[in-house]
C-alpha positions as CSV (number, residue, x, y, z in Angstrom):
1,M,114.7,-38.4,96.9
2,C,114.2,-38.2,100.5
3,E,116.2,-40.4,103.0
4,F,115.1,-40.7,106.7
5,K,116.8,-41.3,110.0
6,I,114.6,-43.6,112.0
7,I,114.3,-42.6,115.8
8,R,113.2,-45.0,118.5
9,K,110.7,-43.0,120.6
10,N,111.2,-45.4,123.4
11,D,114.7,-44.2,124.2
12,G,115.4,-41.5,121.6
13,S,118.1,-43.5,119.9
14,Q,118.8,-43.6,116.1
15,I,118.4,-47.1,114.6
16,G,118.7,-46.2,110.9
17,E,119.8,-43.7,108.5
18,D,119.6,-43.1,104.7
19,I,116.3,-45.0,104.9
20,L,114.0,-45.0,101.6
21,V,111.2,-47.5,102.5
22,L,109.4,-48.0,105.7
23,S,106.8,-50.7,105.4
24,Y,105.0,-53.7,107.1
25,T,105.5,-57.3,106.0
26,E,102.6,-59.7,105.9
27,N,103.3,-60.7,109.6
28,N,103.1,-57.2,110.5
29,E,106.9,-56.6,111.4
30,L,108.2,-53.2,110.3
31,I,110.9,-53.1,107.9
32,F,113.0,-50.4,106.5
33,T,115.5,-50.4,103.6
34,D,118.3,-48.0,103.1
35,V,119.7,-46.6,99.9
36,L,121.9,-49.6,99.6
37,G,119.0,-52.0,99.6
38,M,119.8,-53.3,103.0
39,G,117.0,-53.9,105.4
40,E,116.4,-54.2,109.0
41,K,113.0,-55.7,110.7
42,L,111.4,-54.7,113.8
43,E,109.1,-57.5,115.2
44,S,106.5,-55.1,117.0
45,A,106.7,-51.7,116.1
46,L,104.5,-48.6,115.0
47,I,105.3,-45.7,112.9
48,L,104.5,-42.6,115.2
49,D,105.7,-39.6,112.9
50,V,107.3,-39.1,109.6
51,N,108.5,-35.5,109.0
52,T,110.0,-34.7,105.9
53,L,111.4,-31.3,106.9
54,N,114.0,-32.7,109.4
55,K,113.9,-36.0,107.4
56,T,113.1,-38.2,110.4
57,A,110.7,-41.0,111.0
58,T,109.8,-42.0,114.6
59,I,108.9,-45.5,115.7
60,V,107.7,-47.0,119.0
61,E,108.3,-50.6,119.8
62,H,106.4,-52.6,122.4
63,P,105.3,-56.4,122.3
64,L,101.6,-55.7,122.1
65,I,101.8,-53.6,118.9
66,K,102.2,-56.6,116.6
67,K,99.2,-58.3,117.9
68,F,97.1,-55.2,117.9
69,L,97.9,-54.5,114.1
70,R,97.0,-58.1,113.5
71,I,93.7,-57.8,115.1
72,I,93.0,-54.6,113.4
73,L,93.8,-55.7,109.9
74,N,91.7,-59.1,110.5
75,T,88.8,-57.1,111.8
76,N,89.0,-55.1,108.7
77,E,89.0,-58.1,106.3
78,N,86.1,-59.6,108.6
79,D,88.7,-62.3,109.4
80,A,89.2,-61.7,113.5
81,I,89.9,-64.7,115.5
82,K,88.2,-64.6,118.9
83,S,91.1,-66.5,120.7
84,E,93.4,-63.7,119.3
85,I,91.2,-61.1,120.8
86,E,90.7,-62.7,124.1
87,D,94.6,-63.3,124.4
88,F,95.1,-59.4,123.7
89,Q,92.5,-58.6,126.4
90,A,94.3,-60.9,128.9
91,Q,97.6,-59.2,128.1
92,L,96.1,-55.7,128.4
93,E,94.5,-56.9,131.9
94,K,97.9,-58.1,133.0
95,L,99.7,-54.7,131.9
96,K,96.7,-52.9,133.6
97,N,97.3,-54.9,136.9
98,S,101.0,-54.2,137.0
99,A,100.5,-50.6,136.8
Protein backbone atom coordinates (compact mmCIF):
# COMPACT_ATOMS: atom_id res chain seq x y z
CA MET A 1 0.00 0.00 0.00
CA CYS A 2 1.28 3.47 -0.85
CA GLU A 3 0.44 6.40 1.42
CA PHE A 4 0.96 9.95 0.23
CA LYS A 5 1.71 13.33 1.73
CA ILE A 6 -0.41 16.08 0.20
CA ILE A 7 1.51 19.27 -0.62
CA ARG A 8 -0.21 22.56 -1.48
CA LYS A 9 1.60 24.11 -4.47
CA ASN A 10 0.28 27.58 -3.58
CA ASP A 11 2.51 27.86 -0.49
CA GLY A 12 4.42 24.56 -0.23
CA SER A 13 2.63 23.52 2.96
CA GLN A 14 1.79 19.92 3.77
CA ILE A 15 -1.95 19.53 4.30
CA GLY A 16 -2.24 15.78 4.72
CA GLU A 17 -0.25 12.60 5.29
CA ASP A 18 -0.82 8.86 5.13
CA ILE A 19 -3.36 9.54 2.37
CA LEU A 20 -4.66 6.49 0.51
CA VAL A 21 -7.41 7.94 -1.69
CA LEU A 22 -7.57 11.14 -3.76
CA SER A 23 -10.84 11.67 -5.60
CA TYR A 24 -13.44 14.22 -6.61
CA THR A 25 -17.00 14.45 -5.33
CA GLU A 26 -19.97 14.91 -7.66
CA ASN A 27 -19.66 18.63 -6.87
CA ASN A 28 -16.04 18.67 -8.14
CA GLU A 29 -14.53 19.05 -4.69
CA LEU A 30 -11.24 17.26 -4.06
CA ILE A 31 -11.41 14.79 -1.20
CA PHE A 32 -8.56 12.83 0.31
CA THR A 33 -8.83 10.01 2.82
CA ASP A 34 -6.12 8.75 5.17
CA VAL A 35 -5.36 5.26 6.48
CA LEU A 36 -7.81 5.76 9.36
CA GLY A 37 -10.63 6.58 6.97
CA MET A 38 -10.65 10.25 7.92
CA GLY A 39 -11.25 12.58 5.02
CA GLU A 40 -10.75 16.20 4.18
CA LYS A 41 -12.39 18.15 1.40
CA LEU A 42 -10.97 21.03 -0.63
CA GLU A 43 -13.59 23.21 -2.26
CA SER A 44 -11.73 24.13 -5.46
CA ALA A 45 -8.48 22.25 -6.06
CA LEU A 46 -6.69 20.37 -8.81
CA ILE A 47 -4.22 17.48 -8.56
CA LEU A 48 -1.01 18.61 -10.28
CA ASP A 49 1.35 15.74 -9.60
CA VAL A 50 1.36 12.29 -8.02
CA ASN A 51 4.83 10.89 -7.34
CA THR A 52 5.03 7.32 -6.07
CA LEU A 53 8.81 7.54 -5.63
CA ASN A 54 8.72 10.24 -2.98
CA LYS A 55 5.11 9.46 -1.97
CA THR A 56 3.76 12.96 -2.53
CA ALA A 57 0.76 14.39 -4.30
CA THR A 58 0.81 18.08 -5.16
CA ILE A 59 -2.40 20.08 -5.45
CA VAL A 60 -3.18 23.67 -6.37
CA GLU A 61 -6.15 25.62 -5.04
CA HIS A 62 -7.97 28.48 -6.77
CA PRO A 63 -11.63 29.55 -6.76
CA LEU A 64 -11.90 29.11 -10.55
CA ILE A 65 -10.82 25.45 -10.58
CA LYS A 66 -14.17 24.06 -9.40
CA LYS A 67 -16.07 26.05 -12.04
CA PHE A 68 -13.59 25.03 -14.74
CA LEU A 69 -13.95 21.33 -13.87
CA ARG A 70 -17.74 21.63 -13.93
CA ILE A 71 -17.70 23.23 -17.40
CA ILE A 72 -15.28 20.65 -18.81
CA LEU A 73 -17.19 17.68 -17.40
CA ASN A 74 -20.54 19.09 -18.55
CA THR A 75 -19.12 19.74 -22.01
CA ASN A 76 -17.95 16.13 -22.24
CA GLU A 77 -21.50 15.03 -21.41
CA ASN A 78 -23.04 17.53 -23.87
CA ASP A 79 -24.66 19.25 -20.91
CA ALA A 80 -22.83 22.59 -20.83
CA ILE A 81 -24.84 25.51 -19.53
CA LYS A 82 -24.30 28.75 -21.43
CA SER A 83 -24.72 30.96 -18.34
CA GLU A 84 -21.99 29.02 -16.47
CA ILE A 85 -19.59 29.47 -19.38
CA GLU A 86 -20.39 33.19 -19.58
CA ASP A 87 -19.90 33.57 -15.82
CA PHE A 88 -16.54 31.77 -16.07
CA GLN A 89 -15.49 34.03 -18.96
CA ALA A 90 -16.44 37.12 -16.94
CA GLN A 91 -14.34 35.94 -14.01
CA LEU A 92 -11.40 35.30 -16.33
CA GLU A 93 -11.77 38.80 -17.78
CA LYS A 94 -11.81 40.26 -14.27
CA LEU A 95 -8.65 38.29 -13.44
CA LYS A 96 -7.01 39.44 -16.69
CA ASN A 97 -7.84 43.09 -16.03
CA SER A 98 -6.46 42.96 -12.49
CA ALA A 99 -3.11 41.51 -13.63
